[in-house]
N, C-alpha and C positions, 0 to 999 in steps of 0.2 A: 574574502576569497572568491565569493560568487561574482564579484565585480570583474574578475579576470575572464569570466565566461559570459559574454554578452549575448544579446538576442541573435546576433548573426551566427554565433557559434552553434546555438541550438537550432536555428533555421537550417544551417548546413547539415547538421546531424539528422534533422527531420527528413531532409531530402535524400540523404545518402543511406539512412537506415543503419549507420555504423554506431556501435556502442560508444558512449562518451568516456573513453578510457582515461583521457587526460583529466577530466573533471573527477572521475572516480579516484584516481591516484592522488589528486590534490586533497580531496576529502580525507582519504586514508592517511596521507603523509602528515596532515595537520592534526590528526588524532580525533577527528569528529566521529568516526565510525563507532568508537567505544563510549560515546557520551552517556549511555544508560547501562553500561556494563560495569561489573565490580572492579574496583581499583586493583584488587589482588591479581587480576588477570590482564592488566594493562589498560583498563577502561578509566573513565572519569568518575564513575560512581555516582552519577547524577540520576535524575528520574525521567519519567515520561513527559513531565511538564517541560523540562529543558530540551528533551528530544523534539517535542512539538514546536518549540521556538526555532530550533535548528531547521526542521523540515519545512516549516512555514517560510523561513528566510530563503531557503533554496528555491521554493516554488515562486515566491514573490519577486525574486531577482529576474524572472523571465524564463528560468529553466523549466517551469511548470512541472508536469509529470515526467518529462524526459529526464530531468535532473533528479527529481525526488525518487523515482522508481529505480534509478541506477544504484542508489544506496539504501533504499527503503528496507529491503529484506535484512541487510546487515545490521541495521539499527534496532529493529524490533523482533525479527524472526526467531532468534535463538533465546528469547526470554523464557520459554519452557526449560531450556538447559540451565539458565541462571537460577530458576526456581526449583527445578526437580532433578537436575543433573547431579551425579556424584562428584566428589572432588577431582577424581581422575578425569572424568568427562569434561569438566569445566577447564581443567589445565590443558587438556588436549584440544578442545574444540574452540574455546573462546579467543585465546591470543592471536592465532592466525587470521581469524575473522576480523578482529579489531585492527590488525595491521594491514588489512586489505589483501593479504596473501591468498585467502580463500574467498570465493564468491559463492553465495548460497542461493538456491531457489527453493520454493515452497510448493510441494506437490500434494494438494488436498482435493480440489474440485475434480469431479469426474463427469464425463459427458451425459450419463444417464441419471446422475444423482443431483447435480446442481447444488443448491443450498441445503438439500436434504442430506447433510453430511453423515448421518447415522446409517444411511443406506449404501455407502460406498462398497464397491466390490473388489477392489485391488486386494489381493491376498498376500499375507506374509506367513509362510509355513515354517515352523520350527524344525530344524534338522541339526541335532547335536548342539554345537556352540554357535550355529548360524541360523539366520532366517533366509528364506528364498522368496523374493517378492516378484509377483507378476500381476499386471493389470495396466490400466490406461488412466492418465490424468489429463486435464485440459486447463487452459489459461494459466500455465505455469510460466511466470515471468523470469527472464534472464537465464533460462535453461540452455540457451545457445552458448553462453559464456561461462556458466557456473561450473565449478568442479565439486561442489557439495550440494546435497539435497536433503531437505526436511520432508519426510514422507509419512503420511497417515495411511495405514493399511489395516485390513481386517485380519485378526489373529484367531478369532473364534467365529464360526459361521453364524449368520444372523438368526437362523432358526434355533440356535442353542443358547442364545444370550438371555439373561434374566431381565434386563432392562434395555431399552432401545439405544442408550448411550454406551453400553458395554460392548466388549469384543473388538475394539479398535486399539492399535498400538502405534506409538510415534517413534520414528527413527531419524537420526541425523547421520548421514553416511556419504561415502564417495559416490559420485555420479559416474559409474563405470560405463563408458560409451560402448564397450563390447556387448553389454547386456541392456542398453538403454538406447532407444531411438527417439530423437528430438525433432519434431516436425513443426516448422514455423507456421504461425497463423497470420495471414495478411489482414491488417485491420485499419481502422479509421485514423488513428493518431498514435502518438508516442512511438514513432517508427524506429527510433534508435535504441529502444529497450524492447527486446523481443518478447512475444507471447507465443506459447507453444502447446501442442499436444505432445505428451510424453508416454512412450510405450515401454513398460518394464517387462523384460522377458527373462525370468530366472536370475534376477539381480541378487547376488549373495551378499548378505549384510551380517556382520558379526553381532552376536547378542550384546556385546559391549557397546554397540551403537544405539541400542534402544534407550529412549529417554522416558524415565518413569516406569511404573509397573506395567507388566503385560496386561492387555485388555482395558487399560485406563487411559488410552491415548486421547479420547475425546475430551476428557477433563484436563489433560495436559495442554491441549491446544487452546483451551480457554484462557490460559495465562498469556497467550499472544493475541487473542481476538480483540479484547477491549483496547489494549495499546494500539493495535493496528487501526481500529476505528478512529481513535483520537488523532493519530498521526495523519491518516488520510484526510480527516476533517481539517486539520491545520494546513495541510497542503492545498486543499480546496480554497480555503480563505486566502491563501497566498496567491493562487492563480487569479482569483477574483480581484484582488488588490492590484495585481499587475495589469489586468485588463482595464480596470478603472483608471489607473495612472495614465495609460496610453490614451484612453478616451478623453480624459480631462485635458491633457496636453493638446490633443488635436482640436478639441472644442475651443480652446483659448486661441489657437493659431489660425484656424481655418476661417477665412473671411468670405462671406457670401452676401450679396445685396448690401455691401458696404458696412457690414458689422460681423464680429466673431459669432459663429453659430452658438457658442457657449453663452451668449447673452440672451438667447431665446429660452424661455421656460420649458418649451417642448424638448429641449436638450438637457437643461439643468435638472429638472425634476426626476426623470428616470435615473440619472447618475446619482443624485442625492439619495434616492430610495435604495439604490444598490449599496451605497456606502453604509447606510443604516443597517440593512439586512446582514451585510458581511460582519459588521462590528458586533451585532447581536449574536450571530452564530459563533463568533470568536470567543465571546464570553462563555458559551456552553462548552466549547472545546477545552478551555483551560479550567473550567469547573470540573469537567470529567477527569482531566489530567491530574488535578490536585487531589481529587477523591481517590484515584487509583494509587497515587504515590503514598497516600496516607493509609493504604490498606483497607479502604472502605468500599462498599458495594457501589459500582458505577455503571452498571449495564444500561440503565435507562438514560443516563447522561451521555455515555459514550455513543450509544446508538442515535440519540437525539442530535448530538453534535455532528455526526456524520451526515444525517438527513438534512439538517438546517444548512450546514456548510455546502453540501452538494447543490442544494437548491439555490442558495445565494450566489455561489460561484457561477452556475449556469446563467442566471439572470444577468449578472455583471458582464460575463463574456458576450452574451447575446446583445446586450445593450451597447457594449463597446463596438461590436461589429456594425450595428445600426447607426451609431454615432458617426463612425467613419464613412458610412455609406458604401459607395463603390470601392473606396480604398480599404475598407474593412474586409472586403472579399479578396484582397491582394495579399499574398503571403509575405511580401516585404514589409508590411505593417504589423505583422505578428499576431494581431488579435484573432485572426481566423484559426491560427494554431492553438491559441489559448482555448478557444471555443471547442475545438476537436478534443483537446486533452482534458478539459474539465468534465467531459462525459464519463471519464473513468471514475472519479469519486461520486458521480451521480449513480452509477451502476454498482460499483464494487466497493468493498468486499461483501456487501450485503445490499439487496435491493431496497428502495424506499418503501415498497409495499410490505416487505418482511419486517422492516423497522416499525411500521405502523401496527402490524400484527403484534409485535413484541410489546409495544407500549400499551396497546389495548388490553392485552392479557396480563402482563406483569405489573403495570402501574394502575390501570383502571379496574382490574379485576373482572374483565369481560370473558366470556367463554372462548376457549381456543378455537380458532377458525380454520386451522389447517392440519 
């Protein structure tokens, strides 16, 4: 399926900034959006392991993050609904997402909180059978085209909570444009999949759209965090492989001083090193995925996979650009686009520094540093 959407398709969308609707529809029509959703609601009933294979294949095809991010949220984002939703919520929310009729965005990060999720300020005030949400989110992907939104908001003021992870609630609801302003963020890459600031001004949300217990939203989103790290890591490996494929092809064909540049060890060795690092990261990706699907603790592995894959992808993309030299700087050879887009898994959904903090504290038993 990805073969129908080649590098030129993604280059065109990178230049135009238009959402890849044709690709999104193809993924939906062939049933891939429900790969990790229960069969009872139209999904394939498979796991994050299989979803990681899917997302890696999309990225590796040359779609990179433009293709992956177009469907990423539909693949993993509603996992809290799968785990914590009522039968009524699953029946109402999952089938249209799987069919591609609904596009969802994920509103968690805030300008003043960043990765300090427990300090978010967006409020959801209970009024009868509804909540009224007001506040600001940032880096909300696909909000320009989405009609649904997964929102983490504060239902109990921070000064009244008994633990720092309490007082937040999770909602999946309509993105009512009359009460929501979506403002585009111009950015380095992945231009065809929008990133935004989102301003909620009295958005009315039925209590029936709350996922899980009130004030337990932080624990609810944890059901999506490890799968997200695994999938982003799989996508990063895919981008690195795409870049390496382009670089190796160019090195075989480009002749300078009467010989292919790929005959020179100065070209060979960096590419060989990138291959090894990508494959090592990939083993951690699928180790984490297998643990998650088995219901086992996988926080260290999922975070490590995201860190290792991001680093390996960046090195592979940078090496690809340098292998092509001046042509690597040209958009028509695609590797500069891969380099721009691989920055996303380097940075998000959690910074490499925070991953190292996590490993130091949770794995090595060192004192908390933040």
